[in-house]
DSSP file (Angstrom, degrees, kcal/mol; ACC not computed):
  #  RESIDUE AA STRUCTURE BP1 BP2  ACC     N-H-->O    O-->H-N    N-H-->O    O-->H-N    TCO  KAPPA ALPHA  PHI   PSI    X-CA   Y-CA   Z-CA
    1    1 A M              0   0    0      0, 0.0     9,-1.9     0, 0.0     2,-0.3   0.000 360.0 360.0 360.0 132.1    9.1    4.2    7.7
    2    2 A D  B     -A    9   0A   0      7,-0.2     7,-0.2     1,-0.0     0, 0.0  -0.596 360.0-140.2 -78.7 133.9   10.0    6.7   10.3
    3    3 A M    >   -     0   0    0      5,-2.9     3,-0.6    -2,-0.3     5,-0.5  -0.660  22.1-111.2 -89.3 147.8    9.5   10.4    9.4
    4    4 A P  G >  S+     0   0    0      0, 0.0     3,-1.1     0, 0.0    -1,-0.1  -0.270  95.2  34.5 -71.3 165.8   12.0   13.0   10.5
    5    5 A L  G 3  S-     0   0    0      1,-0.2    -2,-0.0     2,-0.1     0, 0.0   0.711 128.2 -72.2  64.1  24.2   11.3   15.6   13.1
    6    6 A G  G <  S+     0   0    0     -3,-0.6    -1,-0.2     2,-0.1     3,-0.1   0.790  88.6 142.3  68.2  28.3    9.0   13.3   15.1
    7    7 A L    <   -     0   0    0     -3,-1.1     2,-0.3     1,-0.3    -1,-0.1   0.538  57.6-125.2 -80.0  -5.3    6.2   13.3   12.6
    8    8 A G        -     0   0    0     -5,-0.5    -5,-2.9    72,-0.1     2,-0.4  -0.671  41.0 -37.9 103.1-155.6    5.5    9.7   13.2
    9    9 A R  E     -AB   2  81A   0     72,-0.6    72,-2.8    -2,-0.3     2,-0.3  -0.904  47.6-145.5-116.6 141.3    5.3    6.7   10.9
   10   10 A I  E     - B   0  80A   0     -9,-1.9     2,-1.3    -2,-0.4    70,-0.2  -0.786  17.6-127.9-105.3 151.6    3.8    6.7    7.4
   11   11 A D     >  +     0   0    0     68,-3.3     4,-1.2    -2,-0.3    68,-0.4  -0.627  43.2 159.2 -95.1  74.4    2.0    3.8    5.8
   12   12 A L  H  >  +     0   0    0     -2,-1.3     4,-2.6     1,-0.2     5,-0.2   0.830  62.7  63.0 -70.5 -33.7    4.1    3.7    2.6
   13   13 A G  H  > S+     0   0    0     -3,-0.2     4,-2.3     1,-0.2    -1,-0.2   0.928 105.6  43.1 -60.2 -49.0    3.2    0.0    1.7
   14   14 A D  H  > S+     0   0    0      1,-0.2     4,-2.0     2,-0.2    -1,-0.2   0.880 114.3  51.9 -65.0 -37.6   -0.5    0.6    1.2
   15   15 A W  H  X S+     0   0    0     -4,-1.2     4,-2.2     2,-0.2    -2,-0.2   0.923 110.4  46.8 -66.6 -44.6    0.1    3.8   -0.7
   16   16 A V  H  X S+     0   0    0     -4,-2.6     4,-2.6     1,-0.2     5,-0.2   0.912 111.3  52.2 -64.9 -41.8    2.6    2.2   -3.1
   17   17 A R  H  X S+     0   0    0     -4,-2.3     4,-2.6    -5,-0.2    -1,-0.2   0.889 109.1  51.2 -60.1 -37.8    0.2   -0.7   -3.7
   18   18 A G  H  X S+     0   0    0     -4,-2.0     4,-2.2     2,-0.2    -2,-0.2   0.902 109.7  48.7 -65.2 -41.5   -2.5    1.9   -4.5
   19   19 A V  H  X S+     0   0    0     -4,-2.2     4,-1.9     2,-0.2    -2,-0.2   0.935 115.0  44.5 -63.6 -46.3   -0.3    3.7   -7.0
   20   20 A V  H  X S+     0   0    0     -4,-2.6     4,-2.6     1,-0.2     5,-0.2   0.907 113.0  51.1 -65.9 -41.7    0.6    0.4   -8.7
   21   21 A A  H  X S+     0   0    0     -4,-2.6     4,-2.8    -5,-0.2     5,-0.2   0.888 108.9  51.6 -63.5 -38.7   -3.0   -0.9   -8.7
   22   22 A A  H  X S+     0   0    0     -4,-2.2     4,-2.3     2,-0.2    -1,-0.2   0.911 111.1  48.0 -64.3 -41.5   -4.2    2.4  -10.2
   23   23 A F  H  X S+     0   0    0     -4,-1.9     4,-2.3     2,-0.2    -2,-0.2   0.938 115.6  43.1 -64.4 -47.1   -1.6    2.1  -13.0
   24   24 A I  H  X S+     0   0    0     -4,-2.6     4,-1.4     2,-0.2    -2,-0.2   0.910 114.0  51.0 -67.0 -41.7   -2.5   -1.6  -13.8
   25   25 A G  H  < S+     0   0    0     -4,-2.8     4,-0.4    -5,-0.2    -1,-0.2   0.899 113.2  45.3 -62.6 -40.8   -6.2   -1.0  -13.5
   26   26 A G  H >< S+     0   0    0     -4,-2.3     3,-1.3    -5,-0.2    38,-0.3   0.891 110.6  53.9 -68.3 -38.8   -6.0    1.9  -15.9
   27   27 A G  H >< S+     0   0    0     -4,-2.3     3,-2.4     1,-0.3     4,-0.3   0.734  90.2  76.0 -68.6 -21.6   -3.8    0.0  -18.3
   28   28 A A  T >< S+     0   0    0     -4,-1.4     3,-1.3     1,-0.3     4,-0.5   0.763  81.7  69.9 -62.1 -22.5   -6.3   -2.8  -18.4
   29   29 A G  T <> S+     0   0    0     -3,-1.3     4,-1.9    -4,-0.4    -1,-0.3   0.629  78.1  81.3 -66.9 -12.5   -8.3   -0.6  -20.7
   30   30 A A  H <> S+     0   0    0     -3,-2.4     4,-2.8     1,-0.2    -1,-0.2   0.805  81.6  63.8 -63.9 -28.1   -5.6   -1.2  -23.3
   31   31 A V  H <> S+     0   0    0     -3,-1.3     4,-2.1    -4,-0.3    -1,-0.2   0.953 106.4  41.1 -60.8 -49.8   -7.2   -4.5  -24.2
   32   32 A T  H  > S+     0   0    0     -4,-0.5     4,-2.1     1,-0.2    -1,-0.2   0.884 115.2  52.3 -67.7 -36.9  -10.4   -2.8  -25.4
   33   33 A G  H  X S+     0   0    0     -4,-1.9     4,-2.2     2,-0.2    -2,-0.2   0.921 109.7  47.9 -64.0 -43.6   -8.5   -0.1  -27.2
   34   34 A A  H  X S+     0   0    0     -4,-2.8     4,-2.0     1,-0.2    -2,-0.2   0.899 112.3  48.9 -66.5 -39.8   -6.2   -2.5  -29.0
   35   35 A F  H  X S+     0   0    0     -4,-2.1     4,-2.0    -5,-0.2    -1,-0.2   0.867 109.8  53.3 -66.8 -34.5   -9.2   -4.6  -30.1
   36   36 A S  H  X S+     0   0    0     -4,-2.1     4,-2.2     2,-0.2    -2,-0.2   0.917 108.4  48.7 -65.3 -42.5  -11.0   -1.5  -31.3
   37   37 A V  H  X S+     0   0    0     -4,-2.2     4,-2.7     1,-0.2    -2,-0.2   0.910 110.8  51.1 -64.3 -40.7   -8.0   -0.4  -33.4
   38   38 A T  H  < S+     0   0    0     -4,-2.0    -1,-0.2     1,-0.2    -2,-0.2   0.879 110.3  50.0 -62.8 -37.7   -7.9   -3.9  -34.9
   39   39 A T  H  < S+     0   0    0     -4,-2.0    -1,-0.2     1,-0.2    -2,-0.2   0.891 114.5  43.3 -68.0 -39.6  -11.6   -3.7  -35.8
   40   40 A I  H  < S+     0   0    0     -4,-2.2    -2,-0.2     1,-0.2    -1,-0.2   0.907 132.4  16.8 -74.4 -42.7  -11.3   -0.3  -37.4
   41   41 A D    >X  +     0   0    0     -4,-2.7     4,-2.1    -5,-0.2     3,-0.6  -0.612  64.6 162.3-134.3  74.8   -8.1   -1.0  -39.4
   42   42 A P  T 34 S+     0   0    0      0, 0.0    -1,-0.1     0, 0.0    -3,-0.1   0.716  72.4  65.4 -68.7 -19.4   -7.4   -4.7  -39.7
   43   43 A D  T 34 S+     0   0    0      1,-0.2     3,-0.3     2,-0.1    -5,-0.1   0.887 115.5  26.5 -69.7 -37.7   -5.0   -4.3  -42.6
   44   44 A H  T <4 S+     0   0    0     -3,-0.6     2,-0.4     1,-0.2     7,-0.2   0.750 127.9  42.6 -95.4 -27.5   -2.4   -2.3  -40.5
   45   45 A F  S  < S-     0   0    0     -4,-2.1    -1,-0.2    -8,-0.2    -4,-0.1  -0.595  75.1-178.7-122.7  68.8   -3.1   -3.6  -37.1
   46   46 A K    >   -     0   0    0     -2,-0.4     3,-2.5    -3,-0.3     6,-0.4  -0.398  43.1 -91.3 -69.4 145.2   -3.6   -7.4  -37.4
   47   47 A M  T 3  S+     0   0    0      1,-0.3    -1,-0.1    -9,-0.1     3,-0.1  -0.382 113.8   8.5 -58.1 120.6   -4.4   -9.3  -34.3
   48   48 A G  T 3  S+     0   0    0      1,-0.3    -1,-0.3    -2,-0.2    -2,-0.1   0.400 100.8 129.4  88.1  -2.7   -1.1  -10.4  -32.7
   49   49 A G  S <> S-     0   0    0     -3,-2.5     4,-1.9     1,-0.1    -1,-0.3  -0.270  74.1-103.4 -80.0 171.7    1.0   -8.4  -35.1
   50   50 A T  H  > S+     0   0    0      1,-0.2     4,-2.1     2,-0.2     5,-0.2   0.915 121.5  49.5 -61.7 -45.9    3.8   -6.0  -34.2
   51   51 A K  H  > S+     0   0    0      1,-0.2     4,-2.5    -7,-0.2    -1,-0.2   0.871 107.3  56.7 -62.8 -36.4    1.7   -2.9  -34.7
   52   52 A F  H  > S+     0   0    0     -6,-0.4     4,-2.5     1,-0.2    -1,-0.2   0.937 110.3  43.2 -59.2 -47.9   -1.1   -4.4  -32.6
   53   53 A F  H  X S+     0   0    0     -4,-1.9     4,-2.5     2,-0.2    -1,-0.2   0.829 111.3  55.0 -70.7 -31.5    1.2   -4.8  -29.6
   54   54 A E  H  X S+     0   0    0     -4,-2.1     4,-2.1     2,-0.2    -1,-0.2   0.933 111.8  43.8 -63.8 -44.9    2.8   -1.4  -30.1
   55   55 A V  H  X S+     0   0    0     -4,-2.5     4,-2.6     2,-0.2     5,-0.2   0.922 113.9  50.4 -65.9 -43.9   -0.6    0.2  -30.0
   56   56 A A  H  X S+     0   0    0     -4,-2.5     4,-2.4     1,-0.2    -2,-0.2   0.908 111.6  48.2 -61.4 -42.2   -1.7   -1.9  -27.0
   57   57 A A  H  X S+     0   0    0     -4,-2.5     4,-2.5     2,-0.2    -1,-0.2   0.897 112.5  48.2 -65.4 -40.6    1.5   -1.0  -25.1
   58   58 A M  H  X S+     0   0    0     -4,-2.1     4,-2.4     2,-0.2     5,-0.2   0.921 113.0  47.0 -67.8 -42.9    1.0    2.7  -25.8
   59   59 A I  H  X S+     0   0    0     -4,-2.6     4,-2.7     2,-0.2     5,-0.4   0.907 112.2  51.8 -63.6 -41.3   -2.6    2.6  -24.8
   60   60 A F  H  X S+     0   0    0     -4,-2.4     4,-2.3    -5,-0.2     5,-0.2   0.935 111.7  46.3 -59.2 -47.4   -1.7    0.7  -21.6
   61   61 A A  H  X S+     0   0    0     -4,-2.5     4,-2.1     2,-0.2    -2,-0.2   0.914 116.0  44.2 -63.6 -43.9    1.0    3.2  -20.7
   62   62 A V  H  X S+     0   0    0     -4,-2.4     4,-2.3     2,-0.2    -2,-0.2   0.951 118.1  40.9 -70.0 -49.5   -1.2    6.3  -21.3
   63   63 A T  H  X S+     0   0    0     -4,-2.7     4,-2.2     1,-0.2   -36,-0.2   0.873 116.0  51.7 -69.1 -34.6   -4.3    5.1  -19.6
   64   64 A G  H  X S+     0   0    0     -4,-2.3     4,-2.3    -5,-0.4    -1,-0.2   0.917 110.7  48.4 -63.9 -42.8   -2.3    3.6  -16.7
   65   65 A F  H  X S+     0   0    0     -4,-2.1     4,-2.3    -5,-0.2    -2,-0.2   0.908 111.1  50.2 -63.4 -43.1   -0.5    6.9  -16.3
   66   66 A L  H  X S+     0   0    0     -4,-2.3     4,-1.9     2,-0.2    -1,-0.2   0.907 111.9  47.3 -64.6 -41.4   -3.7    8.8  -16.3
   67   67 A N  H  X S+     0   0    0     -4,-2.2     4,-2.2     2,-0.2    -1,-0.2   0.894 110.9  52.3 -65.3 -39.3   -5.3    6.5  -13.7
   68   68 A M  H  X S+     0   0    0     -4,-2.3     4,-2.4     1,-0.2    -2,-0.2   0.897 109.2  49.2 -63.7 -40.1   -2.2    6.7  -11.5
   69   69 A M  H  X S+     0   0    0     -4,-2.3     4,-1.7     2,-0.2    -1,-0.2   0.866 108.7  53.2 -67.6 -35.2   -2.3   10.5  -11.6
   70   70 A A  H  X S+     0   0    0     -4,-1.9     4,-1.6     2,-0.2    -2,-0.2   0.896 109.3  49.3 -65.0 -39.3   -6.0   10.4  -10.7
   71   71 A F  H  X S+     0   0    0     -4,-2.2     4,-2.6     1,-0.2    -2,-0.2   0.928 110.7  49.4 -63.5 -44.7   -5.0    8.3   -7.7
   72   72 A L  H  < S+     0   0    0     -4,-2.4    -1,-0.2     1,-0.2    -2,-0.2   0.797 106.1  57.4 -66.7 -27.1   -2.3   10.7   -6.7
   73   73 A H  H  < S+     0   0    0     -4,-1.7    -1,-0.2     1,-0.2    -2,-0.2   0.898 113.5  39.3 -66.2 -40.0   -4.8   13.5   -7.0
   74   74 A Q  H  < S+     0   0    0     -4,-1.6    -2,-0.2     1,-0.2    -1,-0.2   0.836 134.8  19.9 -77.5 -34.2   -7.0   11.8   -4.4
   75   75 A K     <  +     0   0    0     -4,-2.6    -1,-0.2    -5,-0.1    -2,-0.2  -0.633  66.6 166.4-138.9  75.2   -4.2   10.6   -2.1
   76   76 A P        +     0   0    0      0, 0.0    -1,-0.1     0, 0.0    -4,-0.1   0.764  69.9  31.4 -68.3 -25.3   -1.0   12.6   -2.8
   77   77 A L  S    S-     0   0    0     -5,-0.0   -65,-0.0     1,-0.0     0, 0.0  -0.940  91.6 -98.3-130.6 153.0    0.8   11.4    0.4
   78   78 A P        -     0   0    0      0, 0.0   -66,-0.1     0, 0.0     2,-0.1  -0.303  45.3-104.5 -65.1 154.1    0.7    8.2    2.4
   79   79 A E        -     0   0    0    -68,-0.4   -68,-3.3     1,-0.1     2,-0.4  -0.358  34.0-108.8 -73.4 158.5   -1.4    8.0    5.5
   80   80 A M  E     -B   10   0A   0    -70,-0.2     2,-0.3    -2,-0.1   -70,-0.3  -0.722  28.6-127.8 -87.2 138.8    0.1    8.2    8.9
   81   81 A K  E     -B    9   0A   0    -72,-2.8   -72,-0.6    -2,-0.4     2,-0.5  -0.679  17.7-148.9 -83.0 138.9    0.1    5.0   11.0
   82   82 A T        -     0   0    0     -2,-0.3     2,-0.5   -74,-0.1   -74,-0.0  -0.935   7.7-160.1-109.4 134.0   -1.4    5.3   14.4
   83   83 A V        -     0   0    0     -2,-0.5     2,-0.5     2,-0.0    -2,-0.0  -0.955   4.0-153.9-116.7 122.4    0.0    3.1   17.1
   84   84 A A        -     0   0    0     -2,-0.5     2,-0.4     2,-0.0    -2,-0.0  -0.808  12.0-169.9 -96.3 132.1   -2.0    2.5   20.2
   85   85 A T        +     0   0    0     -2,-0.5     2,-0.3     2,-0.0    -2,-0.0  -0.902  21.1 129.2-119.2 151.5   -0.1    1.5   23.4
   86   86 A G        -     0   0    0     -2,-0.4     2,-0.4     2,-0.0    -2,-0.0  -0.962  52.0 -77.9-175.3-172.7   -1.6    0.3   26.6
   87   87 A T        -     0   0    0     -2,-0.3     2,-0.5     2,-0.0    -2,-0.0  -0.911  30.0-150.3-112.6 135.8   -1.4   -2.3   29.4
   88   88 A V        -     0   0    0     -2,-0.4     2,-0.5     2,-0.0    -2,-0.0  -0.915  11.0-162.8-106.0 127.7   -2.9   -5.8   29.0
   89   89 A T        -     0   0    0     -2,-0.5     2,-0.4     2,-0.0    -2,-0.0  -0.938   8.4-145.5-112.5 129.4   -4.1   -7.4   32.2
   90   90 A E        -     0   0    0     -2,-0.5     2,-0.6     2,-0.0    -2,-0.0  -0.763   7.7-154.9 -93.4 137.9   -4.7  -11.2   32.3
   91   91 A I        -     0   0    0     -2,-0.4     2,-0.5     2,-0.0    -2,-0.0  -0.957   6.5-162.4-114.5 120.9   -7.5  -12.5   34.5
   92   92 A H        -     0   0    0     -2,-0.6     2,-0.3     3,-0.0    -2,-0.0  -0.885   5.7-158.9-104.2 130.9   -7.2  -16.0   35.7
   93   93 A Q        -     0   0    0     -2,-0.5     3,-0.1     1,-0.0    -2,-0.0  -0.787  27.8-101.4-106.3 151.9  -10.3  -17.8   37.0
   94   94 A E        -     0   0    0     -2,-0.3     2,-0.1     1,-0.1    -1,-0.0  -0.450  46.3-103.6 -66.1 139.6  -10.4  -20.8   39.3
   95   95 A P        -     0   0    0      0, 0.0     2,-0.3     0, 0.0    -1,-0.1  -0.453  37.0-130.9 -66.0 138.0  -11.0  -24.0   37.4
   96   96 A R        -     0   0    0     -2,-0.1    -3,-0.0    -3,-0.1     3,-0.0  -0.668   9.6-133.4 -90.5 142.5  -14.5  -25.2   37.8
   97   97 A T        -     0   0    0     -2,-0.3     2,-0.1     1,-0.1    -1,-0.0  -0.785  32.4-105.7 -92.8 139.5  -15.4  -28.7   38.8
   98   98 A P        -     0   0    0      0, 0.0    -1,-0.1     0, 0.0     3,-0.1  -0.372  32.8-120.3 -66.6 141.4  -18.1  -30.3   36.7
   99   99 A A        -     0   0    0      1,-0.1     2,-0.1    -2,-0.1    -3,-0.0  -0.564  33.8-101.8 -78.9 143.1  -21.4  -30.7   38.4
  100  100 A P        -     0   0    0      0, 0.0     2,-0.5     0, 0.0    -1,-0.1  -0.375  33.3-141.3 -66.1 144.6  -22.7  -34.3   38.8
  101  101 A I        -     0   0    0     -2,-0.1     2,-0.6    -3,-0.1     0, 0.0  -0.912  12.8-125.0-109.8 132.6  -25.4  -35.3   36.3
  102  102 A D        +     0   0    0     -2,-0.5     0, 0.0     1,-0.1     0, 0.0  -0.662  30.5 175.9 -77.4 117.9  -28.4  -37.4   37.3
  103  103 A T        +     0   0    0     -2,-0.6     2,-0.1     2,-0.1    -1,-0.1   0.089  26.0 136.4-112.8  22.2  -28.4  -40.4   35.0
  104  104 A T        -     0   0    0      1,-0.1     2,-0.3     2,-0.0    -2,-0.0  -0.468  47.8-135.3 -71.9 142.5  -31.3  -42.4   36.5
  105  105 A E              0   0    0     -2,-0.1    -2,-0.1     1,-0.1    -1,-0.1  -0.738 360.0 360.0 -98.2 147.0  -33.7  -43.8   34.0
  106  106 A A              0   0    0     -2,-0.3    -1,-0.1     0, 0.0    -2,-0.0   0.422 360.0 360.0 -93.9 360.0  -37.4  -43.7   34.5
């Protein structure tokens, strides 16, 4: 994406992937949290029940959000792309003829 005022180009794709990956990675902790709640109070949070999934979704959202904020703390803005320009010169070599091989047997 081109930045205004001649600031160059930003690498928005990698940055967005990092934000999404941080959210999903943090939310993955919801699995252990939901199983812990089921272990502590199986009467109210049965495995596969509605309350179980409500708790798992809430833990996923909270831990995912916290991880995403930690990522944004480390990398608040996308990096700038650097583009190198130059000249490419092709070098053509003369084709070589194969050297004869001595095939006499002793």
